[in-house]
Structure formats: structure tokens, C-alpha cells
N, C-alpha and C positions, 0 to 999 in steps of 0.2 A: 850246567848250562846257564843258570841264573847268574852265577859268579862271573862267567865269561862275558855275559852281556853287560854286567856292571863294569867290569874291567874295560871292555870295549868303549862304553860310554865315557868313562873317565879319561881314557886315552884320547878319544875324539874331542872331548871338551878341552883337554890340555892343548891339543894342536890348534883348536879354534882360538884359544886364548893367545897362543904364540902368534898366530896370523893376525889377530885383531890388534895385538899390542906391538906390532912392528911400526917403527917410525918410517913414514914415507920418505921418498926421495927429497932431499934438501929440507926436511923437517927439523926443527931445533933439536939438538942433542939433549940427553939427560940420563939419569941412572936407570939401570935395569929394573924391571918391575916383576913382582911376584904374582902368581896366579891368584885371582880373586881379590887380593889386597892391593894390588898395584904398588904404589910407593908409600902407602900409609905408614909403614914402619920407619920411614926416613925421618919422621917428625916427632918432636916432643909433644906430648899431650898438654903440657903446661903452657907452652908458647912456641909455636913453630916458626916465628919470624927469624930468629937466628939461624935456623936450619935452611931457610930460603936463601939467606945471605951466604951461607956455607956452600950451597950448591951453585950459586952464581959465581963464586970464586973458582969453582972447579969447571963449570960448563960455559961460563960467559953470561952476559946480561940478558940473553934470551935463551931459555932452555925449556924443556918439556918434562912433565910428570904424568903419571897415570892415577886417576881416581877409579879404581877397578879397571874396567876396560876403556874408560873415558880419558882421552888425552886432554891435558891442560897445559897451556903455554904460560910461563911466568915471565913477566917483563920487569926488568930492573934498570935503574939508572935514568937520569933525566933525558939523555939523548934518545934512548929506546922508547921511553914513555911519550916523548914529544912526537916521534915519528909515528907511533901507533895512534895516539889519541888526539893529535892536532893535525899533522901533515896528512895522515891517512884516516882522518876521523870517521868518514862515512863507512869505511871498511871495518872499523873496530868498535862501533858504537851499538852493536846488537846486544841482546840479553839471552843467556842460555835458559833452557827449561829443564825440568825434571830434577832439580836440586832441592835440598831441604827448604831453602828460603822460598822457593816458588810454591812448594807443596804446603808448607806450614801456614802461609797467609790465606790459603783456600780461596783464591780469587778466580773468578770466571775468566775464560779466555778473552772475552770481549771487554773485560773491565780490569786491566792489569795495573791501573794506577799510573804513576809517573816513573817511579824508581825501577820497576820491573818490566816496564813496557818495552816493546821492540822499537828499533830506530825507524819509525814509520810516521805516516801523516797524523795518526791519532796522538802519538807522543809529541810531535812538533806543535800540534794544535793546543795540547794541554800545557806544554811548557810556556808558550806565548801567553796563554790565559793566566797561568800562575804568576809570571813576572808582572803582568799588567795589574792583577788584583792585589799583589803585594804593594805595588806602587800606589794604587788607589787607597790602600789602608795605611799609608803614611811612611812606607819604607824610605829612609833618608830624610824624613820630615820631622818636625817638632812633635806631631801627634804620636808617632811611634816611640819617640824618646820618652814622652810622658807615660805611655803604657808601661814601658820597661822600668822607669823610675818608680812608678806607683807599686809595681809588684816587688821591686827591690826593697822598698820601705817596709814591707811585711817582714822580710828577712832581717832588716836592721832592727826592728822592734823585738823580734825573737832573740836576736843575739844580745841586744841590750839587757834583756831579762836574764840572760845566762852569763852576763859579764862576771869574770872571776872564777867561773867553773868550767868543767870540761864539756864539750859539745860534740856530738856525732853529726857531721855536716852532710852526710850522704843524702838523706831524704830531703833535707832543707834545700839543697841546690837542685835536686831533681824536681821538687815541687815548684821552685822558682822558674826554672826553664819551661816546665810543662805549662804553667799558668800563662806565661808570656805568649807562647804559641797558641794556647787554647783561646785566648781572648781574640786573636786574629782569625783563627779558623772557625771556632764555634760561637764566638761572641760572649763567652762566659769564662769566669775563672772559679776556682774552688778554694775553700778554706783549707789551710794546711793540715787540718785534722779530718777533713772530709773522707768518709770510708771509700767512696769511688776513687778519689784522688790516690789514696794509699794503695788500693788494689790495682789500679792502672799502672802506677809506677812500679809496683812489684812485678807485674806481668812483663813490662818493658825490660826491666833489669834482668829478669830470668831469661827472656828470649834472646837478648843480645849476647848473653853468655853461651847459650846453647847453640846459636846459629853459626858461631865460628869455633866451636869446641871440637874435641875428638869425636864426640857423638855425631856432630854434623858431618865430619869426614867419613865416619862409618856409614851413615845414612846414604851419602852420595856415592860411596864406593861399593856397598853390598846391598843391592835392592832387596834381597831375600829377607833382610831384618826389618824392613820398614814398617811392618804391621805388628812387630813385637812390642811389649810394654816397656820400652826403653825411654830415656830422658827426652828424646825429641818429641815424644807424644805430648809432653807438657807444653812445649812450644805451640803445638797445634791446638791444644785446649785453650791456651791463653789467647791465641789469635781468634778462635771461635767466639770467645766472650767479647773480645774487642770489636769484632764485626757486628755482633748483636747490639752492643751499646751504641756504636756509631750509627747503625740503622735507626735506632730509637731517636737519636739526636736529629737525624735528617727528617724523620716524620714530624717531630716537634716543630722544626723550622717550617715545614710545608704548611702546617696548620696555623702558625702564628705570624707568618711573614706578611708584609704589606707590599703590593707592587710599587716598584720605584724606590723603596727604602731598603738599602743594603746594610745589614748590621755586621756582616762577617763574610768569610769566604764561602760558606755554605749557601747563604742567600745569593751571593753573586753567581754561584754555579747554577742554582735553581732558576735564576733569571735567564742565564745563558741557555739552559735547556728549553725554556719557553720560546726563545728566539729560533731554535733549531727544531724543525718539524720531523727530521728523520729519526731522532731518538737513538742514534747509533753511537757516534763518537762521544756525545755527552749523554749520560744516563745516570740513574740513581745508583746502580751498581758501581759505575766508574767513579761517581762522586764519593761513595764510601771508601774506595781504594785511594783516591786522590787526597781526601781529607786526612786519612790515616798517614799517608806518606809525609805530608807536611808536618803533622803533629809529631810523629815518631822521630823523623829526621831532626827536628829542632829541639828535642827533649834530651835524649841520652848524650848526644855529642856535646852540646853546650854545657850540660851539668858536669860531665866528666872532665871537660876542659877546666871549668872553675875549680873542681876538686883538685885537679893536678896543680893548678896555679897556686892555691892556698897551701898545698903540701910543700911545694918548692919554696914558697915565701918563708915557711917555718924552717925549712932545711937550710935556707940562705938568708938569715935575718938581715945581713948588711944590704942585700938587694931590696928586701922589703922596706928598709929604712930609707934607702935612696929614692925609691918610688914615692914614698910618703912625703919626702922633702920636695920633690918636683910637683906633686899634687898640691901641696899646701901653697907653694909659690904661684902655681898657675891659676888656682881657684880662690886666691885671696879676695875677700869681699863678696864672694858669690855663695848663694844658698845651696846650689846643686850644680853638678857637672852637666855639660852639654856635649854632644858628640863632636861638635866643631872644636872643642877644647883639646882634642887629640893633637892638633898641630903645635900646641904649646907644651906637649909632653912627649918628646922623642924617646926618652928613656923608658917611660911607662909603656909606650907602644912597642918598643924593642922587647921588653919583658913579656908582654902578652903574646907576641908572635913567637918568642922563644919557648914559652909554655906550650903553644900549639905544636911547635916543631918536635919537641921531645915527647909530648904526649902521644903523637901519632895515633889520633883517636880512631880513625877508620883504616886499619893497617893494610887491608887488601881491597879497599873500596867495595864495590859490588862487582862480581865477575862480569866481564864483557864476553861477547862472542863475535866472530867475524861474520859479516853479512854477505861476503863473496870470497872467491879465491883471491888471495892477496899475498903481499910480500912484507917482511919486516926484518930490517937489518941484514938483508941478503938471504933470509930463509923464506921458504914457501909454506903458507898456511892455507889449507882448504876452507871453504865456506863451512860455518858451523863450529869452528874450533873455539873452545872455551879459552879465554884469556884472563889471567889474574895479574892486575897491576900491583906490584910490591911498593907501596908508597914509602915505607921506611927506607928503602934503598935510595930514594931521592932526598928525603928529609935528613938523612944521616950520611949523605954521599961525600966521601973525601974529595977535595978539590972544589966543591960547591960551597963549603962553609969554612970559616976561620977555625972554628972549634966543633967539628962534626959530632964528636962523642961526649961533649961536655955541655952542661947547662950554663950558657954564657950569653947574656944579652948583646955582647959585642958582635955576635953574628948578624945583628940587624942595625949596627951603627957604623957610620963612616968615620974617617979620621977627624972630622970636625964635631963628632958626637951627634950628628943628625941621623934621623931614622931612614933606613933604606931597606927595601924588600927584595932579596935575591930571587932570581928566576926559579930556583929550586924550591921555593916555598909553595908547596902544593897540597896543603891539608884538606882542601875542598875538591881535590882531583883536578883535572884539566880537560880542555876540549869541550865539545857540545854537552857532555854529561856532567859538567861541573855542577856542584851543589846549587840547587835553586835558591836555598835560603842563606847563601854566603853573606849577603849584605846584612840581613837581620842578625846573623850570628856575630859578625864583626861589631855591630852596634851594641848588642847585648854584652859581649865580653868586655868591651871598653867601659860602658856605663856601670855595669855591676862591679867590675874589678876596682875601678876608681872610687865608687861610692863606699865600698866596704873598706878599702885601705885608708880612705880619708877618715873614717869613723873609728876603725878598730886596729889593734895590733894583734896578730895571730901568733901564738906561742906554742911550741911543741911541749906537751905535758912533761913535767919532771917525773922521772922514774919510768918513762915509757920506752927507754932505749933509744937507739938511733932511728930516724925516719926511714922507712922502707920505701925506696923509690922504684922498685921493680913493679911493672904493671901486671894487671890481671887480664889475660888475653880473652877476647870475645869478638863479636861482630864490631863492637866498639871497645877500645881499650879503656880501662879504668885504673885508678890507683888502688893499692891495697886499702882495705877499710882502716880508717884511723879516727882518732878523736883529737880535738884541738882545744887549747885554752884561749878564750877570747877576752881581750881587755879593751875597754873604751880608752881611746888615746888621750882624752883630757886627764885621765887618772892613771895612765899606764905606767908612768915613771915616778909615781909618788907613793 
């Protein structure tokens, strides 16, 4: 009798799965799904991006997958991404719930921050506030340039001390990027050997790997495993510690701030809270989430882009040398670079943008969801459909680039050698959800890249084999760990 009941339950569940996993009328096509696992086995655990491209070749630029019983529509190619996130932006700018990224951050429903917030009045309010406060703290002005260059000088000193020897640049660049954003958000920076700095960067690096790993896909696909002691629990522990530390910083600001004196983003937010008596849209819980979004988004992405850039300079020393020649000519007689100098460095600009293109730092952006029943490329998507933008499909799209599969700065140069930016350059996403810190990131990359290449020559260590350019997949892509040999340019060739 018991066996019959179990068999009946299994059969019932199987038919439920079949019904749940049917693609509705005019829904994007895709591969057949397995019970429980959905399409999990379609993907490499090392890097699923090539698998997404393979499925696009088979099913077209808009197709669907199953994460367990949950349908996900994958959007590929510039035309489809523009229709979804620009033309129909209001329909495609929501955020899904119940995924590892949502659960790991442990945010309250009324305090989702900015990156994970729904496409609603609270999100719009905070995005406007974020843009305004970044402008107030010097984005696009000399004051922000000075902050970036001051932090970069710490790295210059450390590299000078290591000249002629091998250096592991991973922590160096992560600390640099973290300190630049920390000065804006929290009004402070940390010594490169500070224990909190080291632990925070470790937590961020661990989380970015877990959040787009096979374990994340398992978490999203199989709810029954979510409480098991598996690697995604580490991400939750890291975020819990981060939440506690951020709350401490906010309390320190509350006790030390002076009315009318705004030292950083946290002070600006607390002052905005004082102006609003409802305590709903702007709250301490939301401040905690908002500050973390700004800090985290500006740390791992920028540092991994710098790591990728230096790696490619060592793999292509002739490109590094040409950059240095242009830098020397443009900055002759100047003590330091300014952001406005980029107009005199078209080749350097092209190289930096090409690094961003091949790095594909945020390969799947953050998943979107539809806010209403809508259409995309002729397909019908119901409200609440999860949508995954495949950014690599645009950054490497044939027909959009002169050399889509090669590292070649000519992708950003016209026939006269002037810098041009193709429409398919979308490393910061596109539409209303485009990265809030894009302007700061562009300034950082240019100022840091030029400062370091002006002072140093980066050399791949002898006996280390060939540089491995294959990325490590995660929420943000990063290069394989490597060491470099650093040489001060005044003595590099003697």
C-alpha cells in the first residue's frame, strides 16, 4: 500500500513537472528540460558563456531555459538587447526574487538597495539621489581626479619597492579600487595591510565567484538543497558580516556628523533622511543596502578590469609599448595625468575599451524580469518572466566589430586612427538599469592605467610559460591568478 502511494506521488509529481515546464503559446523556444534539474546539465560548471552562445546558434537570439521549474529567457545580440532594455525598458527593468543573489544579501523587503530593487518609485528616487550625490562629490571634476590619483600613488610606491621582482597584483588592484570607492561612500580609506580591508576583499572575491557558479545554479534550481551546508552558505555568511560592519559605520556617522557638513555619501543620505519624515523610502536599512551596492559594484569590476588590462599588456608587449609612447608624448612636461588628457590619447583609449570588451566583466549582468505581459522579437513573455541578458553576445558579436574574437585596439579606431566607440560597446549594460558608477569607472580606468604605464613596464615572468588568457567565471569575470615582473621605465632597458 505504501509503495503504491509513493509510486502515485512520483507519477503525480512527474506530470506536474511536465505541465509546469511547458512553454506557453508563442513563448521563446529552447532545449527540453529534465525533471528537477531543468537545463542545468546543458552548461559547463567552469564557464557556461560558450554554452549560451551554442544554444543561441540553435534556437535564435531569444530562447528559453529552465532553472528547475522556473523559466528563464536568454537575450542575445545587440538588436534583441536594445528592444528589451531600451525600446521596451519599462517592461523589462524589473528584478526577480528568490534567487541566491537575493537570499544571500539578506536584505529586508523594504530595503533592497539599488541593484536588486524593483523598477518602482523607490528605485527611481534612489537612482536620482545616487547620480546627484556622485556629482556633488566631484564626479567629472578635479576633486574626484585627485582622490583617484592619491590612491594610485600608494600602488605606485608599492610597485617601486618591488621593482625587478615578481608581484602578485590581485590584492593590490582590489585594494586600490576598494579604497577609491570607500573614500566617496564612507569618507575613509584603509592601509593596504589593514585586516578589515583584507577580510572585506576576501569576502567580495569569494561571493562573486559563488554567485555565478554551478552552486548558484543548483541553489536556484533545487530549493530542497538551500539549507544544506554547501558553498552558497559561505556567501550568506560573508554578506552577514558585511551587513554588520556597514551598520557599524552608519552608527559611527550618526554620532559624529555635523548638520550641513557632508563628508561622504553616508552623510548625504542621513541628511536626506532628516528631510523626509515618512521614514519609508529613505531608511537606515535602505542606506545599508544602498552603500553596499555602491561600494561592491565599484570594487570587483574595476579591479578585475585592471588585472585583465595588465595581463593583456604583458601578452602583447608591442601594444604596451605603443601606449607608453603615446602617453609620453601627450604628457611631456606634466607631473601627472588628467582625465581631460584622454582626448590626446586615442590609442590608449582604444586599448582600455578593448580590455573592457574582451574582459566581459559582468557576463550576465543582473537578471531582469518582466513587469507586465509583453513582447520581444515577436515572442510573448508573461509578467514575472526572468530575463538574462548575455552581454558577451554583444561584446563579441560578429558584424558589430572588426575583430570580434581577437584582442585588437583597432576595434575602437577609425581609418584616421581616431578613437570611436561602437554602439555594441555595452560593458555597463544599457537602458535605465545601466551602471550608476559608469562615469567613475571610466575615470578610474583611464587615470590608473595611464599612471601605471607611464611609470612602469610590466613583463611576463621568465619560466612562467605562456600567459593564460582564459577567464575565471563568476558574477564578475576575472583573469586567472598570475604574477608579473615590474620594471621602472627609467631603468627598464638598461
